[in-house]
N, C-alpha and C positions, 0 to 999 in steps of 0.2 A: 440523509445529508446533516441534519441537526446534531445527530450522535457523532458523526465524524468531526464536526467542529468542536464539540465539547471534548473529545477525547484528544484532539490536537493541542487544545488549550491546557488540558490537564497535564498532559506530557511535557508541554512547555513550562508549567509550573514546577514540574519535578525536576526538569533540566535547569531551571533558574535556581531552584533551592540547592541542588548540587554544585552549580557554579559558584554561588555564594560560599559554600563550605570549602571547595578546591582553593578559591581566591584567599580565603582566610588562611589556609594552610600554605599559603604561597606556591601552590602548583600552578605556575601561571599559564603553561600551554594548555593543560587539561581544562583550566578555568576558560581560557579563550575559546576552545572548542565547544564546551558546553554552553557559554553564552552565546555562540553563533548558532548552535542548535536550537536554543530557547527562542531566539529572535526569529530563525527560520520557521519555527512551529507556529508563531503568532501570525506570520505572512502567510502561510499555507493555509491557516484557519480564516484568514480574510479572503483568500481565493475562494474557499468553499462557500463562505458566507456571501460572496458576491452573486452567486447563482439564486440566492434567495432575495436579493435586493430589490427594493421598490422604488427607490430614488437613486437612479444609476449616476448622475452627476456627483450626488452625495458619496456614493459608495466608490466611485474612481478616486476621488480626492482622499478619502479615508485609507483606501488600499495604498495610494501613492505614499501617504504619511507613515504607514506601517513599514513599507520598504526603506523609506529613508531612516527611520528609526533603527531598523535593523542594521543598516550601513553604520549608522552612528554608534550602535552598540559595539560593534567589531572594532572601529577605530579607537573608542575610548579604553578598550582593553588591550589593543595592540600596544599602546604607549608603554605599558609595563614590560613588554618583551622587547621594544626598540627603544631603549632609553635615550640614545643620541638624539633622536628626533621627536622625543615624547611631547614637546610643546606644540610642534606644527600638526602631529597626529591628533592631539588633544583638541586643537582649534579646528581641524577637519571635522572631528566627530561632532563637535558643538555646532558648526556650521550646518552639517547634515540635519541634526536635530532641529535646528531653527527653521530650515526648509520644511522638515516634516510638521512643525507646528503651524507653519503658515498654510500648508495643505489642509490640516484640520481646521484652521480658522476659515478658510474659504469654504470648506465642506459645510460648516455650520451656517455661514452666511447664505449659501445657496438654499437652505432650508427656510430662511425668514430674514431678508436683507435689513429689515428694521431693527433686528436685534443688535446689529452692530453699533447703531446710533445710540440705543438705549443703554449699551452697555459701556460706552466710553467714559462717562464721569465716573462710574465705580472702578473701572480699569485704571483710570488716572490716580485716584485717590489710593487704590490698593498698591499700585506700583510705587507710587512716591513714599508710603509708609514702609512697605517691605523691604524696597530696595535700599531705603536708607538704614533699615534695621540691619540688613545684611552686610552693607559696606562698612558699618561700625563694627563688624566682628571678622573682617577678612583683611588680608594684606595683599593687594593686587593694584597695578598701576598700568598706564600706558594703553595700548590697543586691546588688551585683554579686559581691561576694566571697561572701556567703552563698549566693546562687543558684548560683554556679560550684561550690561545694563540694557542694551537693545533686546538682547535675548530674553531676559526676564520680563521686560515689558510686553513681548510678543506672547509669551506663555501666559502671563496674567490676563491678558486681553482675551486670548482663547479660552481660559477657564471662565471669565466673566460673560462671554457671549454664550458659552454652554450653559451657565447657570440661568442666564436670561432666558434662552430658548426653552429651558425647563419650566420656569416660572411662567411663560407665556401659555404653556400647554402641559400642565404637571401630569396629565392622564397619559401622556406619551411616554412608553416605556423606552424607546430609543433615546429620547432626550434625556430621561432621568438617568439612564446608564451612562451616557456621555457626560452629563454633568459630574457625576461621580468620578469617572475616568479623568475628566480634566482637572478636578480639583487635586486627586492623587498625583497625577503628573506634575502639577505645579509645585505642590509640596515636595515631591521627590527631587525636583530641580534646585529648590531652595537647599535642602539637605546637600545635594551634590556640590554646590557653591562653597557652603560652609565646610564641608568635609574636604574638598580639594585646596581651598585658600585661606582657611580659618586661622586666626592667630593662635588658636590652641586645638588640640585634637579632641574630637568628640566621639566618645566611645560608644559603638553601635550604630554610628550614623551611616556608615557605608552599607551595612546589611539593611537598615531600615530605608535608605535611599532605593536600593535596588528592588526591594520588595514592593514599595509603593510604586515604582516605575513600571513593574511587570504587571502588577494588578491594573494600573491605570491602562496600560496598552491593551490587556484582555478586555477590559470594559469597553474601549473605543472600537476594538475589532468586532465585538459582538452587534454593535450598533449599525454594522453594514447590513446585516439582515434584519435588525429591529427597527430601524429608523423609518417613520412613516409620515 
């Protein structure tokens, strides 16, 4: 079973790498199919990992988050094919990712509810400074701006709770890997916002954003089996 999980995730990494290359070449349909495949593979790996889970409420929520992430992946890339509704599709994708982050947050809190309380001050400071930094470098207003601020606050809170759980029990491998995944996911989302709405284009941000995101999802997926 462990071998199957590793193989699925390695195939997913290969599919994600191919997706990045095809998207760079503007082969949008092929890129979409590869992205959907990569996302499907980390969901399948999560399903295999579920049979090894020790904390079932945690595992269910993480698996839900992976599924929502896969849907968000497809939406974010569909916008390149259906340009007339690109804004609505993008917002749908981000909303789905937000629900996925909430699922991850609830999963973490289920392991140690006090971690949420401990994390709030750090999350508030991190959100204030990073969101201020991001807003100074992008051009966006209205509902998208408000939604984006809420989204980033939830992402940063999730990452802070993951780090807090790790600090409370650093010998726990599942917590360590989720902390890494949470930080990578948060970093990828900052790059996504800067790349999508930045006042200037940032060379290489798209590839870095996608790479950090997928590795983050792989880490989070593995914790289904490793979290104790």
